[in-house]
Structures are given as structure tokens and as C-alpha cells.
C-alpha positions as a printed NumPy array, in Angstrom:
array([[ 10.941,  -4.86 , -25.603],
       [ 12.393,  -4.831, -22.06 ],
       [ 10.142,  -3.965, -19.15 ],
       [ 12.169,  -0.789, -18.563],
       [ 10.823,   0.555, -21.871],
       [  7.314,   0.484, -20.399],
       [  8.445,   2.72 , -17.543],
       [ 10.058,   5.154, -19.984],
       [  6.92 ,   5.172, -22.145],
       [  4.761,   6.008, -19.11 ],
       [  7.142,   8.777, -18.072],
       [  6.823,  10.289, -21.544],
       [  3.054,   9.991, -21.814],
       [  1.934,  10.57 , -18.213],
       [  4.959,  12.245, -16.65 ],
       [  3.091,  14.476, -14.157],
       [  0.617,  11.792, -13.04 ],
       [  1.168,  10.205,  -9.638],
       [  2.016,   6.54 , -10.157],
       [  3.116,   5.439,  -6.672],
       [  1.833,   6.455,  -3.251],
       [  3.288,   5.14 ,  -0.005],
       [  0.975,   5.11 ,   3.009],
       [  2.365,   4.407,   6.49 ],
       [ -0.6  ,   4.503,   8.903],
       [  1.531,   3.46 ,  11.863],
       [  3.52 ,   6.691,  11.599],
       [  0.259,   8.611,  11.342],
       [ -0.938,   7.034,  14.571],
       [  2.363,   7.778,  16.303],
       [  2.042,  11.421,  15.306],
       [ -1.434,  11.544,  16.838],
       [ -3.154,  12.619,  13.66 ],
       [ -5.848,   9.934,  13.633],
       [ -5.939,   8.836,  10.023],
       [ -5.813,   5.238,   8.916],
       [ -6.218,   3.296,  12.08 ],
       [ -7.431,   6.436,  13.88 ],
       [-10.922,   7.883,  13.967],
       [-11.831,   6.749,  10.461],
       [-15.129,   7.725,   8.957],
       [-16.084,   9.289,   5.642],
       [-14.499,  12.672,   6.45 ],
       [-11.085,  11.268,   7.223],
       [ -9.55 ,  11.717,   3.772],
       [ -9.683,  15.523,   3.789],
       [ -8.206,  15.904,   7.26 ],
       [ -5.566,  13.251,   6.636],
       [ -4.349,  14.972,   3.479],
       [ -4.034,  18.251,   5.347],
       [ -2.067,  16.585,   8.123],
       [  0.033,  14.693,   5.588],
       [  1.254,  17.989,   4.189],
       [  2.965,  18.509,   7.544],
       [  4.084,  14.886,   7.835],
       [  5.842,  13.784,   4.665],
       [  6.866,  10.505,   6.257],
       [  3.249,   9.319,   6.492],
       [  2.294,   9.866,   2.854],
       [  4.726,   9.99 ,  -0.063],
       [  4.002,  10.274,  -3.756],
       [  5.98 ,   9.743,  -6.93 ],
       [  5.071,  10.719, -10.496],
       [  5.948,   8.625, -13.515],
       [  8.646,  11.129, -14.475],
       [ 10.167,  11.08 , -10.969],
       [ 10.019,   7.297, -10.914],
       [ 11.872,   7.027, -14.22 ],
       [ 14.428,   9.674, -13.288],
       [ 15.204,   7.993,  -9.958],
       [ 15.667,   4.671, -11.739],
       [ 17.982,   6.371, -14.252],
       [ 20.026,   8.022, -11.51 ],
       [ 20.564,   4.737,  -9.683],
       [ 21.415,   2.972, -12.932],
       [ 23.986,   5.656, -13.732],
       [ 25.396,   5.396, -10.212],
       [ 25.901,   1.643, -10.628],
       [ 27.412,   2.039, -14.085],
       [ 29.716,   4.757, -12.768],
       [ 30.918,   2.332, -10.102],
       [ 31.758,  -0.25 , -12.738],
       [ 28.649,  -2.42 , -12.35 ],
       [ 26.545,  -3.691, -15.218],
       [ 25.905,  -6.814, -17.248],
       [ 26.825,  -9.911, -15.272],
       [ 26.791,  -8.179, -11.885],
       [ 24.17 ,  -8.808,  -9.198],
       [ 22.66 ,  -6.051,  -7.034],
       [ 20.642,  -6.969,  -3.941],
       [ 17.599,  -5.104,  -2.609],
       [ 16.898,  -5.477,   1.124],
       [ 14.105,  -3.028,   1.907],
       [ 10.712,  -2.95 ,   3.528],
       [  7.975,  -1.822,   1.124],
       [  8.656,   1.859,   0.476],
       [  8.474,   4.502,  -2.249],
       [ 12.122,   3.845,  -3.222],
       [ 11.771,   0.072,  -3.709],
       [ 10.556,  -0.006,  -7.31 ],
       [ 12.794,   2.822,  -8.63 ],
       [ 15.791,   0.935,  -7.208],
       [ 14.578,  -2.321,  -8.789],
       [ 14.198,  -0.662, -12.183],
       [ 17.486,   1.184, -11.76 ],
       [ 19.294,  -2.123, -11.441],
       [ 17.552,  -3.421, -14.565],
       [ 18.418,  -0.265, -16.524],
       [ 22.102,  -0.656, -15.612],
       [ 22.178,  -4.086, -17.231],
       [ 22.852,  -5.789, -13.898],
       [ 20.662,  -8.512, -12.388],
       [ 18.415,  -7.448,  -9.498],
       [ 18.234,  -9.711,  -6.426],
       [ 15.31 ,  -8.955,  -4.037],
       [ 15.843, -10.345,  -0.525],
       [ 13.236, -11.484,   1.976],
       [ 13.028,  -8.854,   4.737],
       [ 12.388, -11.64 ,   7.251],
       [ 15.833, -13.151,   6.694],
       [ 18.147, -13.402,   9.685],
       [ 21.753, -12.219,   9.388],
       [ 22.899, -15.717,   8.497],
       [ 20.223, -16.117,   5.825],
       [ 21.117, -12.744,   4.309],
       [ 24.781, -13.76 ,   4.117],
       [ 23.828, -17.116,   2.566],
       [ 21.644, -15.502,  -0.103],
       [ 24.266, -12.856,  -0.958],
       [ 26.944, -15.511,  -1.412],
       [ 24.708, -17.867,  -3.411],
       [ 23.646, -15.129,  -5.847],
       [ 27.14 , -13.578,  -6.14 ],
       [ 25.794, -10.177,  -5.07 ],
       [ 28.389,  -7.412,  -5.381],
       [ 26.261,  -4.406,  -4.284],
       [ 23.403,  -4.129,  -1.811],
       [ 20.749,  -1.473,  -1.169],
       [ 19.492,  -1.782,   2.415],
       [ 16.973,   0.044,   4.578],
       [ 17.281,   1.22 ,   8.189],
       [ 15.531,  -1.883,   9.512],
       [ 18.467,  -4.037,   8.39 ],
       [ 21.459,  -2.075,   9.661],
       [ 21.995,  -4.339,  12.66 ],
       [ 21.514,  -7.572,  10.707],
       [ 23.834,  -6.538,   7.875],
       [ 26.374,  -5.025,  10.255],
       [ 26.666,  -8.39 ,  11.987],
       [ 27.789, -10.133,   8.779],
       [ 30.08 ,  -7.566,   7.164],
       [ 32.965, -10.021,   7.376],
       [ 30.781, -12.791,   5.933],
       [ 30.054, -11.211,   2.554],
       [ 33.423, -10.424,   0.971],
       [ 31.974, -10.235,  -2.559],
       [ 29.738,  -7.278,  -1.635],
       [ 31.861,  -4.282,  -2.588],
       [ 29.231,  -1.558,  -2.198],
       [ 26.433,  -0.977,   0.295],
       [ 23.889,   1.796,  -0.229],
       [ 21.827,   2.945,   2.745],
       [ 18.244,   3.846,   1.77 ],
       [ 16.139,   5.575,   4.394],
       [ 15.446,   8.665,   6.418],
       [ 14.024,   7.038,   9.523],
       [ 15.045,   4.801,  12.353],
       [ 13.26 ,   1.494,  12.389],
       [ 14.054,  -1.69 ,  14.238],
       [ 17.803,  -2.061,  14.509],
       [ 18.453,   1.166,  12.611],
       [ 19.709,   4.485,  13.953],
       [ 18.181,   6.598,  11.196],
       [ 21.658,   7.656,  10.104],
       [ 23.818,   6.092,   7.408],
       [ 25.936,   3.388,   9.067],
       [ 29.737,   3.619,   8.695],
       [ 29.89 ,   0.519,   6.471],
       [ 27.518,   2.006,   3.84 ],
       [ 27.065,   5.074,   1.65 ],
       [ 23.994,   7.302,   1.558],
       [ 21.865,   6.357,  -1.444],
       [ 19.914,   9.618,  -1.57 ],
       [ 23.019,  11.821,  -1.608],
       [ 24.742,   9.678,  -4.226],
       [ 21.918,   9.552,  -6.746],
       [ 21.372,  13.319,  -6.593],
       [ 24.795,  13.717,  -8.166],
       [ 24.006,  11.288, -11.014],
       [ 22.397,  12.101, -14.387],
       [ 18.625,  11.668, -14.657],
       [ 18.874,  10.63 , -18.301],
       [ 18.464,   7.025, -19.424],
       [ 21.777,   5.143, -19.519],
       [ 20.888,   3.568, -22.847],
       [ 21.924,   0.009, -22.034],
       [ 20.485,  -2.452, -24.56 ],
       [ 18.928,  -5.79 , -23.579],
       [ 17.905,  -8.978, -25.342],
       [ 14.837, -10.944, -24.269],
       [ 16.964, -13.794, -22.986],
       [ 19.327, -11.644, -20.911],
       [ 19.424, -12.187, -17.158],
       [ 17.096,  -9.808, -15.287],
       [ 16.297, -10.966, -11.751],
       [ 17.067, -13.607,  -9.136],
       [ 14.423, -14.543,  -6.589],
       [ 14.736, -17.009,  -3.737],
       [ 12.606, -20.032,  -2.992],
       [ 12.943, -23.321,  -1.158],
       [ 14.585, -26.463,  -2.439],
       [ 13.723, -29.981,  -1.406],
       [ 16.15 , -29.692,   1.511],
       [ 14.488, -26.52 ,   2.747],
       [ 17.381, -24.212,   1.872],
       [ 16.713, -21.292,  -0.503],
       [ 17.492, -21.727,  -4.183],
       [ 18.366, -18.791,  -6.423],
       [ 15.818, -18.584,  -9.27 ],
       [ 17.07 , -16.801, -12.381],
       [ 14.594, -15.008, -14.666],
       [ 15.094, -13.303, -18.009],
       [ 13.824,  -9.938, -19.256],
       [ 11.271, -11.82 , -21.373],
       [  9.931, -13.477, -18.22 ],
       [  9.246, -10.11 , -16.556],
       [  7.725,  -8.603, -19.695],
       [  5.415, -11.597, -20.181],
       [  4.23 , -11.283, -16.57 ],
       [  3.005,  -7.75 , -17.386],
       [  0.915,  -9.002, -20.284],
       [ -0.447, -12.018, -18.407],
       [ -1.614,  -9.987, -15.413],
       [ -3.253,  -7.302, -17.546],
       [ -5.032,  -9.867, -19.694],
       [ -6.394, -11.61 , -16.598],
       [ -7.699,  -8.574, -14.727],
       [ -8.247,  -5.944, -17.404],
       [ -6.352,  -3.082, -15.79 ],
       [ -6.772,   0.346, -17.345],
       [ -5.185,   3.719, -16.651],
       [ -8.128,   4.486, -14.413],
       [ -7.429,   1.573, -12.073],
       [ -5.575,   1.972,  -8.789],
       [ -3.879,  -1.106,  -7.349],
       [ -3.517,  -1.43 ,  -3.574],
       [ -0.289,  -3.344,  -2.923],
       [  0.071,  -4.782,   0.578],
       [  2.294,  -7.902,   0.263],
       [  6.089,  -7.462,   0.348],
       [  7.667,  -6.446,  -2.928],
       [ 10.454,  -9.008,  -2.605],
       [  7.793, -11.595,  -3.507],
       [  7.213, -12.21 ,  -7.177],
       [  3.471, -12.165,  -6.428],
       [  2.978,  -8.569,  -5.322],
       [  5.252,  -7.109,  -7.948],
       [  3.968,  -9.207, -10.839],
       [  0.383,  -8.196, -10.064],
       [  1.489,  -4.557, -10.11 ],
       [  3.119,  -5.201, -13.503],
       [ -0.386,  -5.246, -14.996],
       [ -0.861,  -1.653, -13.849],
       [  2.599,  -0.691, -15.088],
       [  1.727,  -1.918, -18.571],
       [ -1.22 ,   0.494, -18.926],
       [  0.058,   3.397, -16.823],
       [ -2.235,   2.725, -13.854],
       [ -1.3  ,   3.943, -10.382],
       [ -0.588,   1.963,  -7.221],
       [ -0.632,   2.485,  -3.467],
       [  1.914,   0.794,  -1.202],
       [  0.297,   0.217,   2.178],
       [  2.737,  -0.418,   5.019],
       [  0.518,  -2.366,   7.369],
       [ -2.041,  -5.148,   7.368],
       [ -4.561,  -4.191,  10.058],
       [ -8.104,  -4.64 ,   8.709],
       [ -9.071,  -1.043,   9.424],
       [ -5.987,   0.27 ,   7.657],
       [ -6.788,  -1.808,   4.565],
       [-10.431,  -0.724,   4.426],
       [ -9.685,   2.941,   5.122],
       [ -6.871,   3.107,   2.598],
       [ -9.022,   1.401,  -0.021],
       [-11.753,   3.99 ,   0.558],
       [ -9.546,   7.068,   0.932],
       [ -7.334,   6.288,  -2.067],
       [-10.242,   5.086,  -4.225],
       [ -8.468,   1.785,  -4.882],
       [-10.097,  -0.393,  -7.519],
       [ -8.035,  -3.583,  -7.188],
       [ -6.902,  -5.136,  -3.901],
       [ -4.855,  -8.298,  -3.665],
       [ -5.13 , -10.05 ,  -0.298],
       [ -3.778, -13.092,   1.458],
       [ -6.229, -15.472,   3.116],
       [ -5.519, -14.327,   6.717],
       [ -5.98 , -10.662,   5.789],
       [ -9.349, -11.359,   4.169],
       [-10.289, -13.425,   7.216],
       [ -9.287, -10.582,   9.56 ],
       [-11.315,  -8.042,   7.58 ],
       [-14.431, -10.209,   7.809],
       [-13.872, -10.792,  11.53 ],
       [-13.489,  -7.028,  12.087],
       [-16.751,  -6.375,  10.221],
       [-18.634,  -8.981,  12.197],
       [-17.232,  -7.818,  15.539],
       [-18.261,  -4.224,  14.851],
       [-14.699,  -2.919,  14.684],
       [-15.389,  -1.926,  11.084],
       [-18.709,  -0.439,  10.007],
       [-18.808,  -0.567,   6.219],
       [-21.364,   2.256,   6.212],
       [-18.547,   4.605,   7.258],
       [-16.598,   4.06 ,   4.03 ],
       [-17.145,   4.776,   0.373],
       [-15.828,   1.602,  -1.251],
       [-17.696,   2.061,  -4.512],
       [-14.466,   2.246,  -6.552],
       [-13.309,  -1.208,  -5.407],
       [-14.105,  -3.648,  -8.228],
       [-11.782,  -6.646,  -7.778],
       [-10.531,  -8.642,  -4.813],
       [ -8.173, -11.458,  -5.631],
       [ -6.137, -13.846,  -3.518],
       [ -3.031, -15.893,  -4.143],
       [ -0.027, -17.491,  -2.432],
       [ -2.023, -20.29 ,  -0.756],
       [ -5.178, -22.381,  -1.218],
       [ -8.356, -20.378,  -0.655],
       [-11.193, -21.904,   1.408],
       [-14.448, -21.694,  -0.593],
       [-16.271, -20.791,   2.626],
       [-14.156, -17.649,   2.91 ],
       [-15.207, -16.399,  -0.512],
       [-18.862, -17.195,   0.093],
       [-18.63 , -15.216,   3.321],
       [-16.817, -12.376,   1.551],
       [-19.54 , -12.078,  -1.068],
       [-22.131, -11.59 ,   1.681],
       [-20.494,  -8.268,   2.575],
       [-19.092,  -7.35 ,  -0.859],
       [-21.639,  -8.769,  -3.323],
       [-20.53 ,  -6.541,  -6.183],
       [-16.857,  -7.502,  -6.078],
       [-15.315,  -9.547,  -8.823],
       [-13.195, -12.305,  -7.323],
       [-10.226, -14.209,  -8.724],
       [ -7.559, -16.534,  -7.412],
       [ -4.152, -17.08 ,  -8.924],
       [ -1.593, -19.857,  -8.83 ],
       [  2.072, -19.585,  -9.593],
       [  5.572, -20.159,  -8.302],
       [  8.657, -18.002,  -8.067],
       [  9.976, -20.39 , -10.733],
       [  7.13 , -19.249, -13.   ],
       [  7.607, -15.526, -12.261],
       [  4.866, -15.517,  -9.66 ],
       [  1.088, -15.614, -10.193],
       [ -0.753, -16.144, -13.418],
       [  0.314, -19.59 , -14.604],
       [ -3.128, -20.754, -13.506],
       [ -6.035, -18.494, -12.651],
       [ -9.702, -18.98 , -11.887],
       [-11.111, -16.034, -13.817],
       [-13.676, -13.568, -12.507],
       [-16.424, -15.241, -14.535],
       [-15.964, -18.58 , -12.747],
       [-17.182, -17.884,  -9.234],
       [-19.156, -21.132,  -9.42 ],
       [-15.816, -22.952,  -9.367],
       [-14.416, -21.518,  -6.145],
       [-12.09 , -24.073,  -4.615],
       [-10.358, -24.607,  -7.946],
       [ -7.204, -22.696,  -8.854],
       [ -8.574, -22.46 , -12.39 ],
       [ -7.206, -23.173, -15.837],
       [ -3.991, -22.363, -17.658],
       [ -3.349, -18.625, -17.694],
       [ -2.711, -16.425, -20.72 ],
       [  0.328, -17.779, -22.68 ],
       [  0.572, -20.767, -20.287],
       [  0.066, -24.51 , -20.701],
       [ -0.645, -26.956, -17.887],
       [ -0.461, -30.699, -17.452],
       [ -0.977, -33.261, -14.712],
       [  1.389, -36.219, -14.842],
       [  2.364, -39.363, -12.979],
       [  5.796, -40.228, -11.6  ],
       [  7.006, -41.159, -15.091],
       [  5.889, -37.838, -16.558],
       [  2.933, -39.355, -18.412],
       [ -0.371, -37.49 , -18.528],
       [ -2.964, -38.886, -16.12 ],
       [ -6.646, -39.256, -16.882],
       [ -9.056, -36.494, -15.956],
       [ -9.932, -36.711, -12.269],
       [ -6.764, -38.642, -11.346],
       [ -4.306, -36.987,  -8.981],
       [ -0.841, -36.281, -10.356],
       [  1.871, -33.633, -10.318],
       [  1.012, -30.258, -11.838],
       [  3.439, -29.144, -14.545],
       [  3.628, -25.812, -16.382],
       [  5.053, -24.49 , -19.638],
       [  5.287, -20.884, -20.793],
       [  7.624, -17.965, -21.547],
       [  7.833, -16.945, -17.873],
       [  9.402, -20.177, -16.652],
       [ 12.754, -19.477, -14.979],
       [ 15.955, -19.848, -16.972],
       [ 17.443, -22.079, -14.281],
       [ 18.346, -22.372, -10.637],
       [ 21.447, -20.23 , -10.422],
       [ 24.564, -22.358,  -9.838],
       [ 22.484, -25.518,  -9.36 ],
       [ 22.34 , -27.544, -12.597],
       [ 21.178, -30.719, -10.836],
       [ 18.127, -29.041,  -9.303],
       [ 17.418, -27.342, -12.634],
       [ 17.468, -30.661, -14.483],
       [ 15.131, -32.199, -11.904],
       [ 12.644, -29.322, -12.111],
       [ 12.639, -28.427, -15.829],
       [ 12.175, -31.433, -18.077],
       [ 11.496, -31.237, -21.806],
       [ 10.475, -27.586, -21.411],
       [  8.025, -28.282, -18.566],
       [  8.317, -26.935, -15.031],
       [  7.54 , -29.635, -12.462],
       [  5.873, -27.773,  -9.596],
       [  5.938, -30.418,  -6.877],
       [  2.221, -29.772,  -6.29 ],
       [ -0.282, -32.593,  -6.576],
       [ -3.474, -31.716,  -8.416],
       [ -6.473, -33.077, -10.297],
       [ -8.602, -31.752, -13.147],
       [-12.396, -31.894, -13.111],
       [-14.702, -32.675, -16.007],
       [-14.752, -29.002, -17.05 ],
       [-10.97 , -28.703, -17.123],
       [-10.613, -26.784, -13.847],
       [ -7.598, -27.689, -11.729],
       [ -7.769, -28.357,  -7.991],
       [ -4.71 , -28.597,  -5.744],
       [ -4.739, -31.74 ,  -3.617],
       [ -1.497, -31.653,  -1.644],
       [  2.093, -30.484,  -1.832],
       [  4.708, -32.954,  -2.829],
       [  7.262, -31.001,  -0.902],
       [  7.084, -30.416,   2.819],
       [  7.109, -26.629,   2.682],
       [  4.473, -25.15 ,   5.008],
       [  2.636, -22.062,   3.764],
       [  1.4  , -19.959,   6.662],
       [ -0.2  , -16.615,   5.852],
       [  1.396, -16.647,   2.406],
       [  4.923, -17.153,   3.783],
       [  6.935, -20.315,   3.267],
       [  8.262, -22.1  ,   6.339],
       [ 10.994, -24.646,   5.752],
       [ 10.632, -27.524,   8.249],
       [ 14.233, -28.719,   7.9  ],
       [ 15.568, -25.418,   9.217],
       [ 13.313, -25.48 ,  12.29 ],
       [ 14.009, -29.162,  12.918],
       [ 17.756, -28.528,  12.843],
       [ 17.328, -25.627,  15.256],
       [ 15.267, -27.643,  17.704],
       [ 17.794, -30.467,  17.708],
       [ 20.319, -27.971,  18.998],
       [ 18.54 , -27.961,  22.356],
       [ 20.369, -30.311,  24.701],
       [ 17.301, -32.18 ,  25.947],
       [ 15.838, -32.898,  22.507],
       [ 16.615, -36.222,  20.867],
       [ 14.703, -35.649,  17.628],
       [ 12.208, -33.253,  16.07 ],
       [  9.849, -33.154,  13.092],
       [  7.83 , -30.199,  11.812],
       [  4.583, -30.593,   9.868],
       [  1.798, -28.314,   8.69 ],
       [ -1.651, -28.36 ,  10.216],
       [ -4.783, -26.799,   8.755],
       [ -5.75 , -23.395,  10.14 ],
       [ -8.791, -21.337,   9.141],
       [ -7.006, -17.989,   9.274],
       [ -3.447, -18.707,   8.129],
       [ -4.128, -21.648,   5.83 ],
       [ -1.59 , -23.713,   7.734],
       [  0.287, -23.503,  10.996],
       [  3.472, -25.326,  11.919],
       [  3.519, -28.05 ,  14.538],
       [  6.713, -29.473,  16.014],
       [  6.745, -33.066,  17.212],
       [  9.536, -33.297,  19.799],
       [ 11.129, -36.45 ,  21.162],
       [ 12.94 , -35.89 ,  24.462],
       [ 16.173, -37.723,  25.295],
       [ 15.761, -40.666,  27.699],
       [ 16.084, -39.661,  31.318],
       [ 15.491, -35.983,  30.577],
       [ 12.573, -33.881,  31.696],
       [ 11.512, -30.914,  29.609],
       [  8.809, -28.418,  30.397],
       [  6.836, -26.159,  28.134],
       [  8.578, -23.022,  29.378],
       [ 12.006, -24.349,  28.387],
       [ 10.952, -24.984,  24.785],
       [  9.127, -21.645,  24.649],
       [ 12.243, -19.786,  25.808],
       [ 14.521, -21.664,  23.402],
       [ 12.271, -20.879,  20.422],
       [ 12.435, -17.141,  21.189],
       [ 15.727, -17.182,  19.256],
       [ 13.781, -17.852,  16.063],
       [ 12.019, -15.117,  14.074],
       [  8.399, -14.97 ,  15.199],
       [  6.969, -16.497,  12.012],
       [  9.288, -19.502,  12.307],
       [  8.356, -20.398,  15.89 ],
       [  6.17 , -23.528,  15.894],
       [  2.567, -22.7  ,  16.689],
       [  2.108, -26.047,  18.376],
       [  4.492, -28.284,  20.307],
       [  3.659, -31.969,  20.632],
       [  5.753, -34.302,  22.801],
       [  5.934, -37.693,  21.085],
       [  8.305, -40.126,  19.38 ],
       [  9.49 , -39.127,  15.901],
       [  8.985, -42.062,  13.489],
       [ 11.692, -42.755,  10.899],
       [ 11.806, -45.35 ,   8.139],
       [ 14.553, -47.829,   7.354],
       [ 16.58 , -45.268,   5.452],
       [ 16.41 , -42.777,   8.314],
       [ 13.834, -40.446,   6.783],
       [ 11.127, -38.979,   8.999],
       [  7.767, -40.546,   8.181],
       [  5.803, -37.309,   7.986],
       [  2.716, -38.879,   6.379],
       [  2.247, -40.888,   9.573],
       [  2.517, -37.734,  11.664],
       [  0.052, -35.885,   9.454],
       [ -2.413, -38.77 ,   9.66 ],
       [ -2.057, -38.822,  13.421],
       [ -2.361, -35.121,  14.154],
       [ -3.748, -33.13 ,  11.216],
       [ -7.455, -32.489,  11.454],
       [ -7.964, -34.618,  14.565],
       [ -7.857, -33.911,  18.26 ],
       [ -4.378, -33.809,  19.733],
       [ -4.131, -35.73 ,  22.95 ],
       [ -0.405, -35.311,  23.506],
       [  0.959, -32.431,  25.504],
       [  0.92 , -29.247,  23.427],
       [  0.754, -25.51 ,  23.75 ],
       [  0.606, -22.387,  21.645],
       [  3.727, -20.276,  21.219],
       [  2.615, -16.661,  21.172]])
């Protein structure tokens, strides 16, 4: 059964029930209505709903029937334009009420859906579109400028659909001349299901991750992979129709969407919160009566800091519906969870481990009954198998560090157009994660280190090679290396070790100004002036740099890039 059948079943059984709610507290603040991020307090919900009636852009709702019909209309639009099985359709949107109907519309058409990271620069967008052979793209107002800059760089993209009714950074609020208006087009398309048949093994979605060189790889998943993710998530967290899932992370991630799949399976509703301020999260959880909230480590840290500083008074909010807080995307400090339980003693807690190559979270999970094992990522998830192996692929003894490997029905089909990387990552049916781990005497798995050099900061991957190449483009820099350093809030921060050319002088302000060309999340948090060590084959000796700087005091010249 394809995942689209679940949507159609929900539309038939619960058609008039609201399934998706979009909350944009920043717009509410701009309109001066208070609301999330405004005055707060237990009486906010009533006043906010009244104001929202006059401000449709702040709060939007979609029923199961409307969701399914919108997906059908987009599917029929694509089919009418000659797109279907074998074609790829990109989605470049901020989290919004249209995101999931568009995603499911692509699936219903028989085409393969390709979510794109909304942090991508113009060049990265063009690269991803070319790599995945995308022939149509749905884009939001925030991306008009970035996409407009690469129109000549994406010849395979024959159709661009503009999705949005607002301005946004780089967007005028009006459909750009190089695109067509999505809303107008789908209104003219049938709302009935297109009736395209799928097999479990058919291509469904392509997600992007990092390869060993730091450049994104296109990860191809089947319809079976998506359907299995629904079952895994629901089995782990016991969602029912009465649950309401608060979704904060970006939907282009496998993580956020695959967690929501558990709600989809049982007809539970979800709230898309556009914003990560602690007060917004707490107020939305209270006002929407959310029962399940998935957080990243820095967001949980910020919430606790806001409580302890007095910015948030928990007595002002009715959070009695909230039953589960779970965290994924990066290692979770045990101290954070112990601190969390001081303020939320009745919450169930879980952590999840997964990769985009394994359709997101769920390959390993702690389980709400195993709070005594915080610090572990858990055991093999529902339908999954795990192993820890040495360099030769042989199982190591319990307690010995090795590479974590996974096997299950949600493992990717392959890296799209990269058979060599596929062969290196999937061996004898096992997915080699590149993460080093150990298993304790009770069978719980603990991550030890990453085999790859990817830095995870606030749940986002930073690819050191890209930043190193950028820094070397500065005329005074001889060499550069980027490593991760532990950080209580973000998990890791990036540090750039910079070697200046002989005879050159380089000040902090020059590096700061040069790095302003990078997206904010890619700018190194710390700059260290030092020699960059390389081995006999020319590779940077990053273990030496980590030993020298990670966790110890840094005596070389450094500064924070804000």
C-alpha cells in the first residue's frame, strides 16, 4: 500500500477534521496582535483566535479532505503537463500549509519528489537540481532571488511553480516572470485522485546528504521506505487520533516529516510552527494543546534557559496535554534531559537515531521506558537490525568501538547516479553509517565519534570541505582546516584553523568581512590562526587539530563571528 493511500483513507474517514495548522507568530507580532511571542498568558488563546479570523496569514488550517484534494489537483496539474513516472519534481519552500499537499501531489502523479534545503545558496540549488535531474520546481517567495539568479544554470527545469501570497526575503510577493502561479493553476485542475498505481519498489523521493567529500549526494528512497517509516514511528511513540504533533524542524529534512508520518498513519493532527523562539514553542504547545513535541538540542536548551531567566513562567501556561518530548538529529547531553525533567517531570522522553539514507529517524531509538539509559541512542528500532563492525566488516565484541551498520526496509535504494558511493555504503544488505559506536552489556548503543568529518550544529550539517575551499579563496590565506568543537547549546560549533601566507598580515576584521559572503550558519564560530598540519599524502591531519583544540583552552588568536 503506498503512503498516498493513507492520506486518501483519512480524507474518507475524517474529511472535515483539521489535520494541519500553520502558525506564524512573527506575522502576529508584526500585526501588533500580541499572540505567540506577545503578551502570552492563559487567556491568550481566545483573543488570538479572534484576531486570527482577521489575519489569515497568521493562522491557516487544512482539513483532511482539503489536504487530499490539493494533493490531487497538483498531481493532475503535473500529469497534464506530461510529468509522471521517471520525472523529478523539486520542492523549495519554507515550512508552510502547502508543503505537504505539494509533496503528496508529486507522489500521486507517479513522479519522484525532491525536497531541497531552504538554506541552499543559488549555486547549491543549481547543483542539486542538476544532480537529481529535476524537471519541475515548486518554490516559495523567499527563493525568488536565488532561483532567478540561476535560471540559465538549470536547463532541465522546464516548469517553475510559484507558491506563496507574501513577500519574504528576496521575494516581491508577486509571481516572478520566470514562474507560473501555483494557486491559480491548481484551481483549474480536478480534485479527484489521478489513479496512478505504484509498486513498493518504485522510486518515491530523493533527499540530499553529504558525501565523504562534503558535497551533497542524492539519496533515492522507494514507496516502501516511506510507508515503513509511518509504521516505525507510530510503533515507537504510540500516536493515536487524539494526539497533536507540533512540527518545528524544516520539512525538507527526513526527520521532521518521518516523525509526522506516525500521525498520518492514525489520522492525528499536526501544527507547523514557523519559528523557534522558546516563548513561541511553549505558547503554541499550550494554545494548540499539542501532545507530542520534537525538539533539537539547542531549542530544548533555550527553553530551559528562558524558564530559568524568568522569561517564561510555566504557571502561565496549561501544558497538561503535552505527553512526549523527543530529540533527534544530534547526540543529546544526559545533563540536558536531567535538567528538563526537573521542570517537566511528567513528560515521556525519547531520542532517535537515523540517517537520510535510512529514511530519517527510527533505525535506533531509546524508548520512553529507558530513561535510565540517557546518553545511549538505544536499540534497533521496529523492523530494524543493527550491528557494530570493524574495518573488515566483522562484528566486534560487546563494549568494543566499531562502525554502526543498519539493515531494514527503509534503507535507501541507492545514491542516485553514484554507483561507487552506493557500493561503498551498502554492503551485503547493510547500510554502513560512518558513525563509530559501542554497545553496553544491556545491548544499548552509544555513539562515540563520527567517522566522517561532517559537523552537526543545531541539527544542521556543515560540510568542512566547502568552508575550507571558500576560505582558501581569500588572497592572504595559505591554508585552512575546519573542525567541530563541543558546544553545550548547539552540540557542536565550527572552528576554522587558518594559516596565513608568509609575509602577509591579516586582522580579525578582514576575515570577519570575508566570511559575510557565507550563509550565517556556515560562518565559522571560531577563527584560530595557526599552521595547518598535513600528512605525507597531503591530507589534513584533523585528529591532531581536534586533540589540540577541542575541549581545551585555546591560546591562539581567535574570535567569535556573530
